[in-house]
C-alpha positions, -999 to 999 in steps of 0.1 A, spaced: -243 -309 656 -212 -311 635 -207 -289 607 -205 -302 571 -189 -290 539 -206 -291 506 -184 -317 493 -192 -339 522 -228 -334 521 -229 -344 483 -209 -374 488 -229 -384 518 -261 -381 499 -246 -398 469 -239 -429 490 -272 -428 507 -289 -429 474 -267 -456 463 -276 -482 490 -312 -472 497 -330 -503 483 -365 -508 490 -386 -475 482 -391 -442 498 -391 -451 534 -359 -469 531 -342 -438 516 -356 -418 545 -344 -443 570 -311 -441 552 -307 -404 555 -318 -406 592 -290 -432 599 -264 -415 581 -267 -379 590 -284 -379 623 -275 -413 640 -241 -419 625 -227 -387 616 -246 -362 639 -248 -336 613 -286 -330 620 -309 -338 649 -338 -365 650 -360 -338 655 -352 -322 624 -356 -354 604 -390 -355 620 -399 -322 610 -387 -330 575 -410 -362 573 -440 -341 588 -437 -314 562 -434 -339 534 -464 -359 544 -488 -330 538 -472 -316 507 -474 -331 469 -448 -349 452 -422 -379 462 -416 -379 500 -382 -392 502 -367 -365 476 -387 -338 494 -371 -349 527 -335 -351 513 -340 -318 497 -353 -301 529 -324 -317 551 -298 -305 527 -314 -270 529 -312 -271 567 -276 -279 565 -262 -258 539 -290 -235 525 -299 -235 488 -267 -248 476 -270 -278 500 -306 -283 489 -296 -286 453 -265 -307 460 -287 -331 481 -312 -333 455 -288 -340 426 -268 -365 446 -296 -387 461 -310 -392 426 -279 -396 406 -273 -433 414 -311 -444 408 -310 -424 377 -278 -440 364 -290 -474 372 -322 -468 355 -306 -456 324 -288 -488 322 -319 -511 330 -339 -493 303 -312 -497 277 -307 -534 285 -345 -538 287 -352 -524 251 -320 -540 235 -323 -575 251 -353 -577 275 -329 -596 301 -324 -588 334 -312 -621 351 -310 -624 390 -324 -589 399 -356 -603 411 -338 -628 433 -314 -604 445 -340 -580 454 -365 -606 471 -334 -612 493 -329 -577 504 -366 -569 514 -364 -585 550 -333 -564 557 -351 -532 542 -381 -539 566 -359 -544 595 -339 -509 586 -373 -491 587 -383 -508 619 -350 -498 635 -355 -462 623 -389 -461 639 -375 -473 673 -349 -446 670 -372 -420 663 -395 -432 689 -367 -424 717 -375 -389 708 -413 -388 716 -429 -387 751 -429 -423 763 -464 -428 778 -495 -451 773 -510 -421 753 -482 -419 732 -481 -457 723 -519 -452 717 -514 -427 690 -485 -447 675 -509 -477 675 -538 -459 662 -518 -444 633 -506 -478 623 -543 -493 622 -556 -464 601 -528 -466 576 -538 -504 575 -576 -498 568 -572 -467 546 -561 -462 510 -539 -439 490 -534 -404 503 -559 -410 531 -535 -436 545 -512 -407 552 -529 -377 560 -557 -389 582 -534 -408 608 -513 -378 610 -544 -351 612 -558 -373 639 -527 -378 659 -521 -340 657 -559 -333 670 -557 -359 697 -523 -345 711 -540 -310 713 -570 -323 731 -549 -342 755 -525 -314 763 -553 -286 760 -549 -273 795 -512 -265 789 -520 -249 756 -547 -227 770 -526 -216 801 -496 -208 778 -489 -173 764 -485 -173 728 -449 -157 718 -445 -134 693 -423 -153 665 -387 -146 663 -376 -120 637 -354 -142 618 -383 -162 605 -402 -132 592 -375 -114 574 -373 -142 548 -409 -141 535 -401 -115 508 -379 -144 490 -407 -169 495 -431 -145 478 -406 -140 448 -399 -177 442 -437 -186 446 -444 -162 417 -415 -175 397 -428 -212 403 -464 -200 397 -455 -184 363 -436 -213 352 -465 -236 360 -490 -216 338 -463 -214 309 -457 -250 306 -494 -256 308 -502 -231 281 -472 -230 258 -482 -243 222 -448 -252 210 -450 -289 197 -421 -308 214 -420 -342 232 -395 -324 258 -420 -297 266 -446 -327 270 -423 -345 292 -420 -314 313 -456 -308 314 -469 -340 322 -444 -352 349 -443 -314 367 -481 -314 368 -481 -351 385 -454 -338 408 -474 -307 420 -510 -322 422 -504 -356 440 -499 -365 475 -490 -396 496 -458 -412 481 -447 -431 452 -473 -460 454 -500 -435 454 -485 -423 421 -487 -457 403 -523 -457 390 -524 -422 383 -491 -427 361 -509 -459 344 -541 -438 335 -519 -408 321 -490 -426 305 -506 -456 293 -542 -450 287 -542 -413 279 -509 -404 263 -500 -440 250 -463 -435 259 -460 -469 270 -481 -503 267 -494 -520 298 -463 -546 298 -438 -518 296 -454 -499 323 -455 -529 346 -419 -537 338 -408 -502 345 -422 -500 378 -405 -533 388 -373 -516 377 -382 -488 397 -384 -510 428 -349 -528 422 -328 -494 420 -319 -479 452 -341 -449 459 -377 -438 452 -401 -460 429 -409 -427 408 -374 -430 394 -397 -450 368 -401 -416 351 -368 -420 339 -376 -449 320 -405 -431 302 -384 -401 293 -354 -424 279 -379 -442 257 -395 -410 243 -363 -390 236 -332 -406 250 -308 -392 276 -325 -358 272 -359 -370 278 -347 -389 307 -333 -359 324 -363 -338 317 -388 -364 330 -368 -373 362 -362 -335 368 -398 -325 362 -413 -353 387 -389 -345 415 -378 -307 412 -411 -290 417 -423 -305 449 -386 -303 464 -388 -266 458 -423 -263 474 -410 -279 508 -383 -253 512 -410 -227 506 -433 -240 531 -404 -248 557 -401 -211 562 -438 -210 576 -434 -242 596 -403 -224 614 -425 -193 619 -454 -213 636 -436 -242 653 -426 -219 685 -465 -214 693 -476 -239 720 -506 -248 699 -485 -258 669 -461 -274 689 -486 -299 704 -498 -304 668 -464 -313 655 -456 -335 685 -486 -355 680 -479 -358 641 -445 -370 651 -461 -397 671 -482 -407 642 -451 -409 620 -436 -436 641 -469 -456 634 -468 -449 595 -431 -459 596 -438 -490 612 -467 -498 587 -442 -492 558 -420 -516 571 -445 -544 573 -457 -533 536 -421 -537 522 -420 -572 540 -452 -584 523 -441 -572 491 -419 -605 489 -450 -626 487 -445 -656 504 -428 -653 540 -405 -685 544 -378 -694 573 -352 -676 554 -372 -643 555 -381 -645 592 -347 -651 604 -330 -625 581 -358 -599 594 -355 -606 633 -318 -609 634 -315 -578 612 -335 -559 635 -315 -571 666 -280 -564 649 -293 -529 638 -307 -519 673 -278 -534 693 -246 -526 672 -233 -501 648 -232 -524 617 -240 -505 587 -273 -514 570 -256 -518 536 -236 -548 549 -266 -566 557 -283 -555 524 -255 -570 502 -253 -600 523 -290 -608 521 -294 -599 486 -264 -621 476 -280 -649 496 -312 -641 477 -295 -642 444 -276 -674 448 -305 -694 466 -329 -680 440 -355 -667 466 
């Protein structure tokens, strides 16, 4: 794999965060495309490791994956740079949208542009699923796990739609390879994965003390309240941005009253239009409550805590992944991830509402172009978005 400088890492994540329209899986897809397929800075297997870890941990999945991969490439500094860079474009755009919303409530053409983009977004996600599938064992059993994972994601709701397919995929893979597992000798973990546990413990204590402090401090401040609310959400919810929406509605609208129902719906819609995760909607809330400072605190609080956790847990992941039993669980989970990625692509496409001839043609042609050529997805996204804007799709 190629080496990457801190500046290059920051600029690549900044670019990725600027063009990843379509939600968390699109952001993950673009990270995989830019850093693995195109630039060869990381391996496909490392992207799969990141998705595997993020699927079982709280918080926004795409930002957790980006932070983890920044950590893999350049350590803690790389993680911080990746976190800041990938969020900055969506943060700035959301600030602009929010100011326009409260000053004029007029965002002409954005919905048409976004509607035109959706079939390309779905195609990019499918192309990534295809690319990742080349790293898993090609057998009827593997295809069965992919199909089962997809089917479970369709019929289940919320966090269960993610955790159940992955757990079942890992379990089935263990049962399928049970003879190989039982006949293998469990090797002792490499020393390099043991000596860093002290840092994990210290950082874990600091995070725990911060969590206790922020939930018990009596100082009356909207800034403290923003940090309290959004950090709690970050550390206690699983399953990606769309799982967070009903919880945010209950807390932000019904319990605290920071937004009314219409403002909440509008801020979620704006979050979908921006490149990056839908939970950038927290920026809207923070900006409304206390301007730029409130926006920064709300955004940092909903994304940072879970990003720190994934780096801590990654040390244990590296510690156990050389065990044959753990290897087969992870291998099965990676097969299940392909099914979940395919499901995400279908959901993005269905978000468009009506599926017309334009959508089908763009969707199919984009898949063919992305799989067969090296055309950058952003070109297809811009062309499709402009077509949607001018045709008023």
